[in-house]
MITIKE-532047 format. One record per residue: residue number from 1; residue in one letter; x, y, z of N, C-alpha, C in turn. Coordinates in Angstrom, 2 decimals, decimal comma, padded with zeros to 5 digits, m for minus. Layout:
REM residues N
NUM  a  X  Y  Z  X  Y  Z  X  Y  Z
...
REM end
This chain:
REM residues 253
1  m  005,43  019,56  m004,28  004,89  018,31  m004,82  003,58  017,98  m004,14
2  k  002,59  017,62  m004,94  001,27  017,25  m004,42  001,18  015,73  m004,31
3  v  000,75  015,27  m003,15  000,60  013,84  m002,89  m000,88  013,48  m002,86
4  s  m001,27  012,52  m003,67  m002,63  011,97  m003,63  m002,59  010,69  m002,82
5  l  m003,44  010,63  m001,80  m003,50  009,47  m000,92  m004,87  008,83  m001,05
6  v  m004,91  007,51  m001,30  m006,16  006,80  m001,54  m006,38  005,77  m000,43
7  t  m007,58  005,77  000,14  m007,99  004,74  001,10  m009,21  004,02  000,54
8  a  m009,12  002,71  000,40  m010,26  001,89  m000,01  m010,85  001,25  001,24
9  a  m012,17  001,31  001,37  m012,82  000,82  002,58  m014,11  000,10  002,26
10  r  m014,40  m000,89  003,05  m015,73  m001,51  003,06  m015,98  m002,06  004,46
11  n  m017,07  m001,59  005,07  m017,44  m002,00  006,43  m016,25  m001,86  007,39
12  a  m015,68  m000,66  007,38  m014,51  m000,37  008,22  m014,86  000,63  009,32
13  e  m016,07  000,56  009,82  m016,54  001,52  010,82  m015,61  001,59  012,03
14  r  m015,04  000,49  012,44  m014,25  000,44  013,66  m012,91  001,16  013,52
15  t  m012,35  001,20  012,31  m010,99  001,71  012,15  m010,87  002,94  011,26
16  i  m011,86  003,22  010,43  m011,70  004,24  009,40  m011,47  005,64  009,97
17  a  m012,06  005,96  011,12  m011,89  007,30  011,69  m010,43  007,57  012,04
18  a  m009,76  006,58  012,63  m008,35  006,74  012,99  m007,49  006,87  011,74
19  t  m007,82  006,13  010,70  m007,08  006,21  009,45  m007,20  007,60  008,84
20  i  m008,43  008,11  008,78  m008,65  009,44  008,20  m007,95  010,51  009,03
21  e  m008,06  010,41  010,34  m007,39  011,36  011,23  m005,88  011,36  010,98
22  s  m005,31  010,19  010,84  m003,88  010,08  010,59  m003,49  010,73  009,26
23  a  m004,33  010,54  008,25  m004,04  011,12  006,93  m004,15  012,65  006,96
24  l  m005,23  013,15  007,50  m005,48  014,58  007,45  m004,65  015,37  008,46
25  s  m004,01  014,68  009,39  m003,13  015,33  010,35  m001,71  015,51  009,81
26  q  m001,43  015,03  008,62  m000,10  015,16  008,05  000,27  016,64  007,84
27  k  001,50  016,96  008,19  001,97  018,34  008,14  003,02  018,52  007,05
28  g  003,09  019,75  006,53  004,15  020,10  005,61  004,06  019,46  004,25
29  v  002,84  019,09  003,82  002,68  018,43  002,53  001,41  018,91  001,86
30  d  001,44  019,04  000,55  000,26  019,37  m000,25  m000,48  018,06  m000,49
31  l  m001,56  017,84  000,27  m002,23  016,54  000,28  m003,61  016,60  m000,35
32  e  m003,87  015,62  m001,21  m005,21  015,34  m001,72  m005,59  013,97  m001,19
33  y  m006,68  013,90  m000,42  m007,07  012,64  000,20  m008,38  012,16  m000,39
34  i  m008,40  010,88  m000,81  m009,55  010,29  m001,48  m009,92  008,99  m000,79
35  v  m011,17  008,88  m000,33  m011,67  007,64  000,25  m012,66  007,02  m000,73
36  i  m012,43  005,77  m001,07  m013,34  005,02  m001,95  m014,02  003,95  m001,10
37  d  m015,31  004,08  m000,91  m016,07  003,14  m000,10  m016,85  002,18  m001,00
38  g  m016,79  000,90  m000,66  m017,45  m000,11  m001,49  m018,88  m000,38  m001,06
39  a  m019,68  000,69  m000,93  m021,09  000,56  m000,54  m021,24  m000,15  000,80
40  s  m020,55  000,35  001,80  m020,61  m000,25  003,14  m022,02  m000,22  003,70
41  d  m022,36  m001,26  004,48  m023,68  m001,31  005,10  m023,59  m001,22  006,62
42  d  m022,44  m000,73  007,12  m022,33  m000,45  008,56  m022,22  001,07  008,72
43  g  m021,51  001,55  009,70  m021,41  002,98  009,94  m020,21  003,65  009,31
44  t  m019,57  002,98  008,34  m018,37  003,54  007,72  m018,62  004,92  007,13
45  l  m019,68  005,05  006,35  m019,95  006,35  005,71  m020,26  007,44  006,73
46  d  m020,88  007,09  007,84  m021,12  008,07  008,90  m019,80  008,61  009,42
47  r  m018,81  007,69  009,64  m017,51  008,13  010,13  m016,81  009,00  009,09
48  v  m016,94  008,65  007,81  m016,32  009,43  006,74  m016,92  010,82  006,69
49  r  m018,24  010,91  006,75  m018,91  012,22  006,70  m018,57  013,07  007,92
50  e  m018,46  012,44  009,08  m018,07  013,18  010,29  m016,67  013,76  010,13
51  a  m015,77  012,98  009,58  m014,41  013,46  009,36  m014,38  014,57  008,32
52  r  m015,19  014,41  007,29  m015,25  015,45  006,25  m015,72  016,78  006,83
53  a  m016,68  016,72  007,72  m017,18  017,94  008,37  m016,15  018,52  009,33
54  a  m015,35  017,67  009,94  m014,37  018,13  010,92  m013,13  018,75  010,27
55  w  m012,92  018,45  008,98  m011,75  018,97  008,26  m012,20  019,72  007,00
56  p  m012,96  020,80  007,15  m013,53  021,47  005,96  m012,49  022,13  005,07
57  d  m011,31  022,39  005,60  m010,29  023,10  004,81  m009,32  022,16  004,10
58  r  m009,51  020,87  004,27  m008,63  019,90  003,62  m009,20  019,44  002,29
59  d  m008,32  019,09  001,37  m008,72  018,54  000,07  m009,08  017,07  000,29
60  f  m010,34  016,82  000,60  m010,80  015,50  001,04  m012,08  015,17  000,30
61  r  m012,02  014,12  m000,51  m013,19  013,69  m001,27  m013,47  012,21  m001,00
62  f  m014,71  011,81  m001,19  m015,02  010,39  m001,05  m016,09  009,98  m002,04
63  l  m016,07  008,71  m002,38  m017,02  008,11  m003,30  m017,50  006,81  m002,69
64  s  m018,80  006,56  m002,75  m019,33  005,30  m002,23  m020,20  004,64  m003,30
65  e  m019,78  003,47  m003,74  m020,53  002,69  m004,72  m019,97  001,27  m004,73
66  r  m020,71  000,36  m005,28  m020,23  m001,02  m005,36  m019,00  m001,10  m006,27
67  d  m018,12  m002,01  m005,92  m016,93  m002,19  m006,73  m016,62  m003,69  m006,87
68  d  m015,56  m003,98  m007,58  m015,15  m005,36  m007,81  m013,97  m005,74  m006,92
69  g  m013,98  m005,24  m005,69  m012,93  m005,59  m004,76  m011,95  m004,47  m004,50
70  f  m010,98  m004,77  m003,64  m010,03  m003,76  m003,16  m009,29  m003,08  m004,29
71  y  m008,75  m003,83  m005,22  m007,91  m003,23  m006,26  m008,74  m002,41  m007,25
72  d  m009,99  m002,80  m007,49  m010,88  m001,99  m008,30  m011,13  m000,66  m007,62
73  a  m011,34  m000,68  m006,30  m011,54  000,56  m005,55  m010,31  001,45  m005,62
74  i  m009,13  000,86  m005,47  m007,90  001,64  m005,56  m007,76  002,27  m006,94
75  n  m008,07  001,51  m007,98  m008,01  002,06  m009,34  m008,94  003,25  m009,51
76  k  m010,12  003,19  m008,89  m011,04  004,33  m008,95  m010,41  005,56  m008,29
77  g  m009,77  005,35  m007,14  m009,13  006,46  m006,47  m008,00  007,06  m007,29
78  i  m007,20  006,19  m007,92  m006,11  006,68  m008,76  m006,66  007,49  m009,93
79  a  m007,77  007,03  m010,51  m008,38  007,75  m011,63  m008,87  009,13  m011,20
80  m  m009,27  009,29  m009,94  m009,72  010,58  m009,42  m008,56  011,49  m009,02
81  a  m007,39  010,93  m008,82  m006,25  011,66  m008,27  m005,72  012,70  m009,24
82  t  m005,21  013,79  m008,68  m004,60  014,86  m009,47  m003,19  015,19  m009,01
83  g  m002,68  014,45  m008,02  m001,36  014,75  m007,47  m000,23  014,30  m008,35
84  d  000,97  014,68  m007,96  002,18  014,27  m008,68  002,50  012,80  m008,40
85  v  002,27  012,37  m007,16  002,51  010,98  m006,77  001,28  010,45  m006,06
86  v  001,14  009,12  m006,07  m000,02  008,47  m005,47  000,46  007,39  m004,50
87  g  m000,18  007,35  m003,33  000,07  006,30  m002,36  m001,23  005,77  m001,80
88  i  m001,14  004,68  m001,05  m002,32  004,01  m000,50  m002,17  003,89  001,01
89  l  m003,24  004,26  001,73  m003,31  004,03  003,17  m004,53  003,17  003,43
90  n  m004,31  001,93  003,85  m005,43  001,02  004,06  m006,33  001,49  005,19
91  a  m007,57  001,01  005,18  m008,60  001,55  006,06  m008,45  001,14  007,52
92  d  m007,43  000,34  007,84  m007,15  000,05  009,24  m005,68  000,33  009,57
93  d  m005,03  001,19  008,76  m003,63  001,56  008,98  m003,54  003,03  009,39
94  v  m002,42  003,39  010,00  m002,13  004,79  010,34  m000,68  005,08  010,03
95  f  m000,37  006,36  009,85  001,01  006,74  009,62  001,81  006,69  010,90
96  e  003,10  006,44  010,76  003,99  006,35  011,91  004,14  007,70  012,62
97  s  004,12  008,80  011,86  004,25  010,13  012,44  003,55  011,14  011,54
98  d  003,39  012,37  012,04  002,64  013,37  011,27  003,48  014,07  010,21
99  d  004,76  013,69  010,08  005,58  014,24  009,00  005,95  013,18  007,97
100  t  005,23  012,05  008,00  005,55  010,93  007,11  005,44  011,32  005,64
101  l  004,31  011,91  005,25  004,12  012,24  003,84  005,08  013,33  003,38
102  a  005,43  014,25  004,27  006,41  015,27  003,92  007,76  014,63  003,61
103  a  008,14  013,62  004,40  009,41  012,92  004,17  009,38  012,15  002,87
104  i  008,24  011,53  002,57  008,12  010,79  001,31  008,21  011,74  000,12
105  a  007,49  012,85  000,20  007,52  013,83  m000,90  008,94  014,36  m001,10
106  a  009,66  014,62  000,00  011,02  015,14  m000,11  011,99  014,14  m000,72
107  a  011,66  012,85  m000,64  012,54  011,82  m001,20  012,49  011,78  m002,72
108  f  011,42  012,31  m003,30  011,32  012,34  m004,75  012,20  013,45  m005,30
109  d  012,89  013,15  m006,39  013,61  014,17  m007,14  013,37  013,90  m008,62
110  g  014,06  014,58  m009,48  013,80  014,43  m010,91  014,12  013,06  m011,46
111  d  014,92  012,28  m010,72  015,31  010,95  m011,19  014,55  009,83  m010,51
112  t  013,54  010,15  m009,71  012,84  009,13  m008,93  011,40  008,96  m009,41
113  d  011,04  007,73  m009,74  009,67  007,41  m010,16  008,84  006,85  m009,01
114  a  009,48  006,21  m008,05  008,76  005,59  m006,94  009,64  005,57  m005,70
115  v  009,01  005,71  m004,55  009,69  005,64  m003,26  009,05  004,53  m002,44
116  y  009,87  003,76  m001,74  009,35  002,75  m000,81  010,15  002,82  000,47
117  a  009,59  002,28  001,56  010,21  002,43  002,87  009,94  001,19  003,72
118  d  009,72  001,39  005,03  009,45  000,31  005,97  008,07  000,48  006,59
119  i  007,52  m000,62  007,10  006,28  m000,56  007,87  006,44  m001,46  009,10
120  r  005,55  m001,31  010,06  005,56  m002,20  011,21  004,15  m002,72  011,48
121  f  004,08  m003,94  011,98  002,83  m004,55  012,40  002,71  m004,40  013,91
122  v  001,56  m003,92  014,36  001,36  m003,60  015,77  000,14  m004,32  016,29
123  r  000,30  m004,94  017,46  m000,84  m005,57  018,13  m000,86  m005,09  019,58
124  g  m002,00  m004,50  019,98  m002,11  m004,01  021,35  m001,10  m002,95  021,70
125  g  m000,73  m002,14  020,72  000,24  m001,08  020,94  001,69  m001,54  020,92
126  r  001,93  m002,84  020,67  003,28  m003,39  020,68  003,68  m003,84  019,28
127  s  004,88  m003,47  018,86  005,39  m003,88  017,56  005,69  m005,37  017,57
128  v  005,06  m006,12  016,65  005,26  m007,57  016,61  006,00  m008,03  015,36
129  r  006,11  m007,16  014,37  006,89  m007,50  013,18  007,29  m006,23  012,48
130  y  008,52  m006,18  012,00  009,01  m005,04  011,23  009,31  m005,50  009,82
131  y  008,70  m004,85  008,84  008,84  m005,23  007,44  009,62  m004,11  006,75
132  s  010,86  m004,38  006,47  011,75  m003,37  005,90  011,95  m003,58  004,41
133  g  012,01  m002,47  003,68  012,35  m002,53  002,27  013,85  m002,37  002,02
134  r  014,62  m002,23  003,10  016,05  m001,92  002,97  016,81  m002,93  002,11
135  s  016,56  m004,20  002,33  017,35  m005,23  001,65  016,75  m005,68  000,32
136  w  015,60  m005,12  m000,05  014,95  m005,56  m001,28  015,76  m005,16  m002,51
137  r  015,85  m006,09  m003,45  016,46  m005,83  m004,75  015,54  m006,39  m005,83
138  p  015,56  m005,83  m007,04  014,61  m006,27  m008,07  014,62  m007,76  m008,37
139  w  015,77  m008,42  m008,26  015,82  m009,85  m008,57  015,00  m010,69  m007,59
140  m  014,66  m010,13  m006,44  013,93  m010,88  m005,43  012,49  m011,16  m005,81
141  h  011,98  m010,47  m006,83  010,60  m010,73  m007,26  010,44  m012,19  m007,69
142  a  011,51  m012,79  m008,21  011,43  m014,19  m008,65  011,09  m015,12  m007,50
143  f  011,37  m014,67  m006,28  011,11  m015,46  m005,09  009,93  m014,92  m004,27
144  g  009,11  m014,08  m004,91  007,89  m013,59  m004,28  008,08  m012,49  m003,26
145  h  009,28  m011,90  m003,21  009,56  m010,87  m002,22  009,45  m009,49  m002,86
146  m  008,76  m008,58  m002,18  008,58  m007,24  m002,71  008,71  m006,23  m001,57
147  p  008,89  m004,94  m001,89  008,86  m003,92  m000,84  007,47  m003,87  m000,20
148  p  007,37  m003,40  001,05  006,05  m003,35  001,70  005,11  m002,40  000,96
149  h  004,02  m002,95  000,46  003,12  m002,20  m000,39  002,58  m000,91  000,25
150  p  002,22  m000,90  001,54  001,71  000,36  002,12  002,74  001,48  002,17
151  s  004,01  001,17  001,89  005,05  002,20  001,91  005,35  002,74  000,52
152  v  004,71  002,22  m000,51  005,08  002,54  m001,89  004,29  003,74  m002,42
153  y  005,01  004,72  m002,95  004,41  005,90  m003,59  004,98  006,01  m005,00
154  i  004,09  006,20  m005,98  004,47  006,13  m007,39  003,97  007,37  m008,12
155  r  004,76  007,86  m009,04  004,33  009,02  m009,84  003,04  008,67  m010,59
156  r  002,09  009,57  m010,52  000,75  009,29  m011,07  000,79  009,02  m012,56
157  e  001,66  009,68  m013,29  001,72  009,53  m014,74  002,02  008,09  m015,16
158  l  002,68  007,33  m014,27  003,05  005,96  m014,63  001,85  005,04  m014,70
159  f  000,79  005,34  m013,93  m000,39  004,49  m013,98  m001,06  004,57  m015,36
160  a  m001,00  005,74  m015,98  m001,54  005,87  m017,33  m000,66  005,18  m018,36
161  r  000,64  005,22  m018,14  001,58  004,65  m019,12  001,75  003,15  m018,97
162  l  001,80  002,67  m017,73  002,09  001,26  m017,50  000,86  000,45  m017,08
163  g  m000,25  001,12  m016,81  m001,48  000,42  m016,48  m001,74  000,39  m014,98
164  p  m003,02  000,22  m014,58  m003,40  000,21  m013,17  m003,20  m001,16  m012,54
165  y  m003,72  m001,33  m011,32  m003,73  m002,64  m010,68  m004,65  m003,58  m011,46
166  r  m004,21  m004,80  m011,67  m005,00  m005,78  m012,41  m006,03  m006,42  m011,48
167  t  m007,29  m006,25  m011,80  m008,36  m006,73  m010,92  m008,64  m008,22  m011,07
168  d  m007,95  m008,89  m012,00  m008,11  m010,34  m012,10  m007,20  m011,08  m011,11
169  y  m006,41  m010,31  m010,35  m005,67  m010,87  m009,21  m006,45  m010,47  m007,96
170  r  m006,82  m011,45  m007,15  m007,64  m011,15  m005,96  m006,79  m010,80  m004,75
171  i  m005,54  m011,30  m004,69  m004,68  m011,08  m003,54  m003,38  m010,38  m003,93
172  s  m002,82  m010,73  m005,08  m001,45  m010,32  m005,43  m001,36  m009,26  m006,52
173  a  m002,40  m008,45  m006,70  m002,31  m007,39  m007,70  m001,22  m006,38  m007,35
174  d  m000,97  m006,18  m006,06  000,11  m005,28  m005,68  001,47  m005,85  m006,08
175  f  001,66  m007,15  m005,86  002,90  m007,81  m006,27  003,06  m007,74  m007,79
176  e  001,99  m008,03  m008,53  002,06  m008,00  m010,00  002,42  m006,61  m010,49
177  l  001,82  m005,57  m009,88  002,12  m004,21  m010,32  003,58  m003,87  m010,08
178  m  004,13  m004,31  m008,95  005,53  m003,99  m008,68  006,49  m004,77  m009,58
179  v  006,13  m006,01  m009,92  006,94  m006,73  m010,91  006,89  m005,99  m012,24
180  r  005,72  m005,57  m012,64  005,54  m004,89  m013,92  006,26  m003,54  m013,95
181  y  006,18  m002,78  m012,86  006,78  m001,45  m012,80  008,27  m001,51  m012,44
182  f  008,57  m002,14  m011,30  009,92  m002,07  m010,76  010,91  m002,95  m011,53
183  c  010,44  m004,07  m012,05  011,34  m005,04  m012,68  011,26  m005,00  m014,20
184  r  010,06  m005,21  m014,73  009,93  m005,25  m016,19  010,16  m003,87  m016,81
185  a  009,50  m002,83  m016,30  009,66  m001,48  m016,85  010,90  m000,78  m016,31
186  r  011,45  m001,28  m015,21  012,67  m000,75  m014,62  012,55  000,74  m014,30
187  i  011,44  001,10  m013,67  011,31  002,49  m013,24  012,36  002,78  m012,17
188  r  012,64  004,05  m011,95  013,69  004,46  m011,02  013,10  004,56  m009,62
189  t  013,62  003,76  m008,72  013,08  003,69  m007,36  014,10  004,18  m006,34
190  k  013,59  004,56  m005,17  014,45  005,01  m004,07  013,91  004,45  m002,76
191  y  014,82  003,95  m001,94  014,45  003,48  m000,62  014,58  004,61  000,39
192  l  013,54  004,83  001,19  013,54  005,83  002,26  013,73  005,09  003,58
193  p  014,84  005,32  004,27  015,15  004,52  005,47  014,41  004,98  006,72
194  r  013,13  004,73  006,75  012,33  005,03  007,93  011,02  004,24  007,87
195  c  010,43  004,03  009,03  009,11  003,40  009,09  008,06  004,45  008,76
196  v  007,11  004,12  007,90  006,10  005,10  007,49  004,68  004,73  007,91
197  v  004,40  003,46  008,13  003,04  003,02  008,42  003,02  002,00  009,54
198  r  002,00  002,10  010,41  001,71  001,06  011,40  000,41  000,38  011,00
199  m  000,40  m000,94  011,02  m000,79  m001,68  010,63  m000,97  m002,89  011,52
200  a  m002,21  m003,39  011,56  m002,51  m004,57  012,36  m002,11  m005,82  011,58
201  p  m001,66  m006,89  012,27  m001,37  m008,14  011,58  m002,65  m008,72  010,97
202  g  m002,48  m009,55  009,97  m003,63  m010,21  009,36  m003,90  m009,67  007,97
203  g  m005,12  m009,87  007,50  m005,48  m009,48  006,15  m005,81  m010,68  005,30
204  i  m006,33  m010,43  004,11  m006,82  m011,50  003,26  m005,71  m012,46  002,85
205  s  m004,48  m011,94  002,69  m003,40  m012,80  002,21  m002,91  m013,78  003,28
206  t  m003,29  m013,56  004,55  m002,86  m014,45  005,62  m004,04  m015,16  006,27
207  a  m005,18  m015,18  005,60  m006,40  m015,78  006,17  m006,45  m017,28  005,93
208  g  m005,46  m017,99  006,47  m005,47  m019,44  006,37  m004,60  m019,98  005,26
209  l  m004,46  m021,31  005,26  m003,61  m021,99  004,29  m004,08  m021,77  002,86
210  g  m005,40  m021,76  002,67  m005,93  m021,57  001,32  m005,54  m020,22  000,75
211  a  m005,62  m019,17  001,58  m005,25  m017,84  001,11  m003,76  m017,76  000,81
212  t  m002,95  m018,40  001,66  m001,50  m018,40  001,43  m001,15  m019,10  000,12
213  l  m001,81  m020,22  m000,14  m001,56  m020,94  m001,39  m001,99  m020,11  m002,59
214  r  m003,15  m019,45  m002,47  m003,60  m018,61  m003,58  m002,66  m017,44  m003,81
215  l  m002,19  m016,84  m002,71  m001,23  m015,74  m002,82  m000,01  m016,17  m003,61
216  n  000,56  m017,31  m003,26  001,79  m017,75  m003,92  001,54  m018,18  m005,36
217  r  000,38  m018,77  m005,62  000,05  m019,09  m007,01  m000,09  m017,83  m007,85
218  e  m000,69  m016,80  m007,27  m000,83  m015,54  m008,00  000,52  m014,86  m008,18
219  n  001,42  m015,00  m007,20  002,77  m014,46  m007,36  003,51  m015,13  m008,52
220  v  003,38  m016,46  m008,60  003,99  m017,20  m009,71  003,39  m016,72  m011,03
221  r  002,07  m016,61  m011,06  001,40  m016,15  m012,27  001,86  m014,74  m012,66
222  a  002,04  m013,86  m011,67  002,48  m012,49  m011,95  003,86  m012,47  m012,57
223  n  004,76  m013,28  m012,04  006,10  m013,35  m012,62  006,05  m013,85  m014,06
224  r  005,32  m014,93  m014,28  005,24  m015,50  m015,62  004,58  m014,54  m016,60
225  a  003,54  m013,82  m016,15  002,84  m012,87  m017,02  003,75  m011,74  m017,48
226  n  004,79  m011,47  m016,68  005,72  m010,40  m017,03  007,02  m010,91  m017,62
227  g  007,01  m012,21  m018,00  008,13  m012,76  m018,74  009,23  m013,37  m017,93
228  y  008,95  m013,70  m016,64  009,98  m014,28  m015,78  009,61  m015,71  m015,39
229  r  010,60  m016,58  m015,33  010,37  m017,94  m014,88  010,04  m017,94  m013,39
230  s  009,14  m018,83  m013,01  008,75  m018,88  m011,60  008,03  m020,19  m011,32
231  c  008,04  m020,59  m010,04  007,30  m021,77  m009,60  007,03  m021,63  m008,12
232  l  006,14  m022,49  m007,58  005,76  m022,39  m006,18  006,95  m022,57  m005,24
233  a  007,85  m023,46  m005,56  009,00  m023,70  m004,69  009,85  m022,45  m004,51
234  m  009,87  m021,60  m005,53  010,66  m020,38  m005,45  010,05  m019,34  m004,51
235  m  008,82  m019,55  m004,08  008,17  m018,60  m003,18  008,57  m018,81  m001,72
236  l  009,21  m019,92  m001,41  009,49  m020,26  m000,01  010,52  m019,36  000,67
237  p  011,61  m018,95  000,01  012,63  m018,16  000,72  012,12  m016,85  001,30
238  k  011,07  m016,26  000,75  010,60  m014,97  001,26  010,16  m015,05  002,72
239  y  009,78  m016,24  003,17  009,33  m016,37  004,54  010,47  m016,21  005,53
240  l  011,70  m016,33  005,09  012,84  m016,03  005,95  012,85  m014,56  006,33
241  f  012,45  m013,69  005,40  012,39  m012,26  005,70  011,29  m011,99  006,73
242  k  010,19  m012,72  006,64  009,11  m012,54  007,61  009,56  m012,98  009,00
243  v  010,28  m014,08  009,06  010,79  m014,55  010,35  011,74  m013,51  010,95
244  a  012,61  m012,94  010,12  013,54  m011,91  010,61  012,78  m010,71  011,15
245  g  011,68  m010,34  010,49  010,88  m009,22  010,95  010,20  m009,45  012,28
246  v  009,93  m010,72  012,59  009,34  m011,08  013,89  010,41  m011,12  014,97
247  i  011,59  m011,64  014,63  012,70  m011,72  015,59  013,15  m010,32  016,01
248  w  013,19  m009,40  015,03  013,57  m008,01  015,31  012,39  m007,08  015,01
249  p  011,32  m007,10  015,83  010,09  m006,38  015,53  010,20  m004,87  015,63
250  k  011,28  m004,37  016,19  011,43  m002,92  016,33  012,27  m002,34  015,23
251  g  012,67  m003,16  014,26  013,30  m002,61  013,08  014,80  m002,80  012,98
252  r  015,38  m003,70  013,73  016,83  m003,90  013,65  017,16  m004,86  012,51
253  v  016,58  m004,58  011,33  016,87  m005,40  010,15  017,14  m004,47  008,98
REM end
């Protein structure tokens, strides 16, 4: 099985080298790696070119041009992909181990359309939150809860059949896609019981009260757009899962 991995980046000079190293160091997997850069004006492209030169035998391509945000960049990468399944590694994330993609690929079988797993948030080398997909069930989308997006790998053919990430969502296009795929289309999913990605806390969805409100409004909109009843009050229970992930940051959830 061939895995296409997409990284979207803009002005990620500080972190992109570690991300690329983590991707290209994966063992035991047929990997196609694609970096989509949003016309960075720092040293991001220098780091990408250095990595490309350091890994001449890897299937590693990159594109740099202006885009309409993160999800537009991801859609470009998916359009370039030729693998059987597609996953996303953010430009400041790394894999938990060098056999992560091999384990994900092995989890796919003829009855599996998508695989999801666990991730951890790390600050200063210390795990501060564990986000597990173990307890997720499709009905939880009504309450804004979804599997951890950086752990999700989907068969490439589904993007053509069910559509790409919607770029009219600025924060919750990942949530909308999973409602559309996992719940409305009822694709066949499998949980992989292991941590696959380490990432830093933060991000656009947690950048203050305004971002949190917009995130939840977009989650409500995503549910309604896919034919499910939803409201802002229904988004509150998901924060219990976040609290549990902080209480047990090493994954005892």
